[in-house]
N, C-alpha and C positions, 0 to 999 in steps of 0.2 A: 471571596477575594478576587480582585480585578486581574484580568489577563493583560498585564502591563509589564514590559521588559525592564523599564527603569526602576519600577517598584521591586522587581525580582532581584536586580543588582543590589539595591539597598538592603534587601533581606539577607543576601549573602554577606555583605559587609557587617551587618549587625549580628548575624548568627554564625558562629564558627563550629558548632557541634551538631551533627546530623545523625539520624538513625540509619538512613539509607541514602547513598549517592548512586545514581544510575547514570551510566555512560551510554549514550545512544538514544536518539529521539525518533526511532522508527516504531513499528508495530509492537515489538517486544518491550522496548524500554518504556514506551508510553503506557502500555498495559501494566507494567510493574509499578509505574508512578501512581496510576489510579488505584491499584490494589493496596500498595503500601500506605498511601495517604488516607485511604478510606478506612484502614484499620487503625488509624491514629498515629502512625509513625511519622516522624519528622523527615520529609522526603525532598530530595533535590535531584532534578534531572538536568544533565548537561549534554547538549548536542553540538557537534563541531560545525555543522552547516545549518540548514533549515530542517524543520520537522519533516520526516519522510522524504528527504532529498534523495536517498538511495533507493534500495530495493522496494521499500514500502509504498512508493508512489508508482511503481512500474509493473504491477501485477496484471493478470488477465481480468481483473475486476470481478472475480467470482468468490462467493462465500459458499464453499462446498465441502462435502464429505470426501470427495475424491473417488470417482468411479474407477480410475486406474489403480488406486491403492487397493480397492476391493478385489480387482482382478489379480493383483499381486499377493492376495491373501492377508493383507494387513487390516484385518477386520477391527482390531482394537482402535487403530487410528481413525478409521472411517466412523465408527460409533462415537468416538470422542468428538470428531469434527462436526458430525450431524447434530449432536447435543449443543455444541457451541454455536452452530448456525442458528438454532432455535432461540438461544439466549440473545444473540445479536439482533435477530429480527424483532425482538420485543424491546430491547434497550436502545436501539438506534433505528427506529422505524422510518425516520425521515431519509435514511440512506439505503435501507435494505429493500430490494425489489425481488419479488418472486418471479423467477425467469423460467419460461417454458423452453425446453430444448427439443429439437427434432434430430433423430438419428436416421439418415436415409440408408436403406438396405438395397443392395444390388445382387443379392442371392435369395432364393426362395426361403431358405432357413434362417437368414439373418434376423428377420423381424422377431421371430419367436425366441431366438437365442438371446438377444438383447432385452426382450421383454421379461424373460425369466430372470436374468442377472439383475436388472434394475428393480424388479419386484423385491428382491432381497435387499436392495438399497433402501426401498420404501419401508420394508419391515424394520430395518435397523434404525430408521428415523423415528419409529414409534409414534407417539402423540405429536411430535414436532414435524411430522411429514408435511410438505408443502403441496402435495397433490399426488394422485395415484398414476403410476406408469400405465400407459395403454398402447396397444398396437393400432396403427392406422393403415389404411389402404394406400395404394399408389396414388390414387386421385386425391385423397386427403393430404398426402405428403406434398403434392404439388401445390395444393391450395395453401398449405401452411408456409411453404418455401417456394414462392413463384419462380425464383431464379435457380432452382435446383437443376442439375444435369439430369434430364429425363431418360437418357439412353440406358436401357437395361434396368431402370429403376423398378424395384419390386414392391417395396412397402416402406413403412417408417415406424419408428417408436418414439413416443413422447414421454419425457420425464421432466421433473422440476428440480431446480436448485436455486441458490441465491445469487444476487448481483449487488454490487455496491460501488461507491467511489472511494478508493483507497486513501488518497491524500486528504480528502475532506474528513474521513473518519479519523485519520491520524491527528489532524488539527483539533477535532472535537474531543478526542481523548486527552490532548494536552490541556484544553479548556476545562474538561471534567476533573483532571488531576488537580488543577489550581483551585477549582471550586471545592475540592475535598481537602484542601490545605497544603498541597505540594507547591514547590517552586520549580518552574521549568524555564530553561533558557536555550535559545538557539544561538548559533554563531559563538559558541563558547567551548573550544576544544580542550580536552584534557591532555596535558603535556608530560605528566609524570606522576609519581606516587611518593608519599611520605610514609616511612616505615619505622617501627619501634626497634629496640635492640634485638628482639627475637625474629625480626624480619617480617612482621605482620603489618599489613597496610593499615594506617590510621588516618590517612588523609590523601587528597588528590590535589595536584597542581593544575591550574588552568589559566587560560587567557581569554579575556573578553575581546573578540575580534573587532568590535565596533569602536572601542576606545584604546585598545592596546594594553589595558591594565592587567597585571598578573595577580593571581590569587592562590593562597594555600588554604584549603577547606578541610576541616577535620570531620571524621565520620566513624561510626561503629562498623558499618559494612559498605562494601562496594559491589555493585552488579554491573557486569560487562554485557551490554545488550547491543553490540555494534555489528551484528550480522556478519557480512562478508569482510568486515574490517577487524574481526576478532583477533586475528594473528598480529595485526599492528599494535593493538592495545596490549596484548599479552607480552609482546616484545618490550614494551615500556616497563613492564613488571619484571620480566626475566628475558634477557636477550637470547637465551638458549631454550626458550619454551617450545620451539618447533611449530609445525602446522597443525592446528586444531580443526580448521575447516578448509574446504576447497570450493572455489566459486564455479558455479554452472550458469551459463548465460542463456537467457530466454528473450527473444525479441518479439515485437508485435507490430503489425502494419495496420494503419487506420485508413479506412476507405469511406467513400460516400455511401449513403443508404441505398442508392440505386442497385448496389450489388446484393443487398439483402433487404428488400423493401417490405419488411414485416416486423412484427414485435417478437417473433420467435427467433431463437438462436439456433445455429447449426452446430452439431457436434459430430466430428469424424472420429470414430473410436479407434481406428487403426490405419495410420498412414503408411507410406512406402517403407519407412524405417521403424515402424512399430510405435510411433508417438501418437498422442491424442491431439487433435487440432480443433479449435473453436473459432466460430465466427459469431460475434455477439453484438447486438445493437447496444450502443452506449452514447448518451448525450447527442442523439440524432446523427451519429456516425456508426461505423461498424469496425470493431476490433477483431483482427484475425491473428491467431497465434496459438501455441508458442513453440519455441525451439528449446533444446536442452543440450548445450554444448559446453564441455569442460574447457576452461581457459586457465591461463597461467597467472595472470595478474589482476588485481582489483582496481576499480576506478569509480568515481562518482558519476562519470559520464561514459559508460561503456559503449563501444561502437558496434553496430551490427556487422556481421560478417557477410560477405557477398553470397556465400553458399546458404546462409540462413534465410536471406531475403528470397533467394531463388527457390528454396524448399517451400516456403509459405506460398509464394505466387504460383508455383507449379501445382501444389496441392489444391489451392483454391480454384485453379483453372479446371482441374479434374472434376470438381463437384459443383461448380457454378456455371450456368449457361452464359453469363456475361464474364468474359475472361479479364481479370484485372492485370494491369501492367505497372511498371515502376512509375509511370507518369500519373497513375491514378492514386498513388499513395499520398495522403494528406499529411501524414506524420509517421515516423518510425521511432519507436523507443525501445531501449534495451535495459534489462534488469539482471542482477546477479543474485542467484540463490546461494545461501550459506549452507552447504552440505557438509555433514561430518566427514572428515578425511577418511577414506576407505582404507582398510588394512590390505586389501587386494588392489594393486595398481591397475589391474585389467578390468576392474569392475566399472560398468557403464553408469553414467550419472542417473539414468532413469531407474536403475536398480538399487540406488542408495535410498534408504528409508527417509521419508519426510517427517518422521516423528522427531521430537525434541529430546535433548538430554542436558543435564546440568553437570558442570565440571567445576571443582574448586581447586585453585592454585595453592601452592605451598604458603603463599603470602596471605591467603584468605579471600581472594577475589572470586566471586561466583560468576561463572560464565554460562550463558544459555547458547546452546549449539543446535542448529537446525530449526524445525518448525515451519509454520506457514501462517498467513494472515488469519485464516478462519479460527485457528486455535490460540490466538494471541492471549486471550483472557485466561485460559487454562494454564498456559505457559507462565504467565505472571503469577498466578496463584501458586503454582509449583515452586517458583523461585522464592517467594516470601515464606511459604511453608517450610522450605529447606533451611532458610536462615533461622526460623524458629526452632526447627529440630536440632540445629547445631548450637542452640542456646545463645545465639548472637542477638536475638530479639525475643522479647517476651511473647507468650502465646496470646494471640487475638484472632478471632474468627474472620474468615474471608467474607467480604460483603459485595464483591464486584458483580456477582451474577444478578444482584437486585438493584444495581445503580443505573438509573437512566443516564445515557450519554448526552452531553451538551447538544442541544438542537432537537432532541427527541420530541416527537409530536404524538399526542394520544389518538389522533384521527387515523382510522384504518385506510383512508383514501389519500394517497399522495399522487400528485400530478407529475409523473416522470417525464412528461413532454415539456414541462416548464423548466428552463435551465436554472431557475432559482430554487428548485426543490431541495438542493443540497444544503441550503441554509436552515431548513427546518423551522424551528420556533423563532429564529433570528430574522425571518422574512419580514416581519412587521417593522422591525427597526430599520431594515434596508429600505423598505417602502417609504418610511418617514424621511429617511436621509435623502432618497432620490427626489422627493417632492420639495425638499428644502432649498434646492439650488438647481437652476435650469441647466447649468453646465454638467451636473451629475447625471442628467437624463440623456446625454449624448452617448452614442455607442462607442465601445472600444474599437470595433471594426464593423463595417457595414454588413458583412455576411454573418455576423453572430449577434446574439441577443444581449450579451453582457453590456451594461452601461457603466459610466465612470464612477457611479457611487460604490461599486464593488471595490475599486481601488482605495477609496477613502475608508471604507469599512475594514478592508484588509490591514491598512496601516493603523487605524485607531482601535481596532478590536481583535485583530488576529495576528499580531506580532510580525507582520510583513515588513522587511527592511530593505529588500532589493526588488528590482523589476522581475527577476526570475521567480521570486516567491509568489508574486501576484499572478503572473502569466502561466506558470507551470503547476502551482499547487493550490493557491486560494481560488483561482479559476483554473480550468484545465485546457486553456486555449493552445498552449504549446503542444500538448498531446493530441489535440483534435485537429489542428490546422496550423502547422509550424510556420508557413508563410504569412498567414494572417497575424499570428503572434509576433512575428518579426516586424511587421509593418505597424504594429500597435505599440512597440516598445517606447518610442519617443513620447507619445502623449501620456503613457503610464509613468515614465520617468519624470516628466514635467510636473505631473500631479503629485507624485510622491515627494519630489524635491520641495514643493511648496509646503507639504504637510510635515516633512522631516527637517525643514530648514537647511536644505542642501544648496550648493551653488551650481553654476553652469558646468564647471568641470566634472562634478559628480554626475550630472545628467549625461554628459558626453561619454564618460567612462562606463556608466550603466548600459547605455544603448549599444556601445561598441562590444561590451562583454556579452550582452544578451544576443546580439546579432550573430556573433560567432557560435554561441551555444545553440541557437535555433538552426543554424546551418547543419549541425549534426543530426537533426531530426528530419531533414529534407533529403530525399533520395535524388541522386543525379543519374541521368540516363547514360 
């Protein structure tokens, strides 16, 4: 089935009865769409904005078991995540990178302490281990991380985990779901529910943002996979539902590679307030983060707090010989984690388990709470298994662990220095498109390798409808260099307008909106 939005709208008009309707097009929702459709259930996913617009495009870009979770004694979550890491490395090899991490030690005992702990991490990985943890000397640590602060440096520990591109994986999951028979739609918010006389949900009400048309769509089951917006959706079902989740904010700063001129990542296991901090090479830049700050309200564009920026910069200055400043930040992005609301109001966010749980409302809506990118597939499996156990769906075996995700390549050698590597098996089609038109060979921005054919491909093959979709998630330019993305908005809008048959007013509106959006990713001194 083609990944085409107009075709998806037609299918909704023609088909009024679905087995599963999923609300939310982030990691969890898309995972459920793949799982449900691959089991043969008639599946519809509705996303109010773009796929992975929220939390699912704003992670630290790691596929990991969670070293900190192990330190907290949550061995079950670690073991589950490590298994899922291995499955993803096989099913999305075009996006999965084995990443080497270095922990610098500034005490004589630190190296052996972390070596022991991470050896347990290796053991829990079993046959899916990415590499053996090893102790390295002070000299070897400096060779691995040339910009490490050498004062009082004693030794280092090397361990391995996974890295990926979160928004690209989300898009590929949407494409995979469609290939398995699902219908997925972005810019289609759910506005309410239809219920029977017993108060059970039998349908959802929604609006196609692009044309303004309203829909009432009937279904056997509804899955709420809206992450930090869970409370909003549940209030549509029951205004007295209360808070099921609390949002915790994490921000990341993006720097030039001169601050970490190596393929190795840096991991600080314990910062001044007990957090873990990463500096990870990604798309020829370095991502530094994250924070963990409980906040009151949710937003699709959360803003970094001044104290969060200061914390990351201060910590980076302590461990790097080249001290980054605000002026060095190419982009700052913030994401919200959907944490289960704690029973103890004094509980810190870092103490709340990242494991997931499923809750069913009186009306029959199944909601996923918590979780993380690494375990998205297992979360989806649990959701559909729950619907089956409740007799809402007939029994069918889960197949998602064996399904190759769209773009997956069989070759074990992926060139992660090529910015087009994220397209995987679609690279051939992109190359052909680029060669078909001289204009497509022009760069989006002189400092970056993306060319105009990615805009065409995004519109024609990846359901991109707005400039933000292209510059933030089909490519990652907004997250890598916000000023460059802002200056590229006009040429992207003009190309999209030509393809989508939009007028000059649309171009001006898109550029104005994106420019304001990009300003939120640029730090001011």
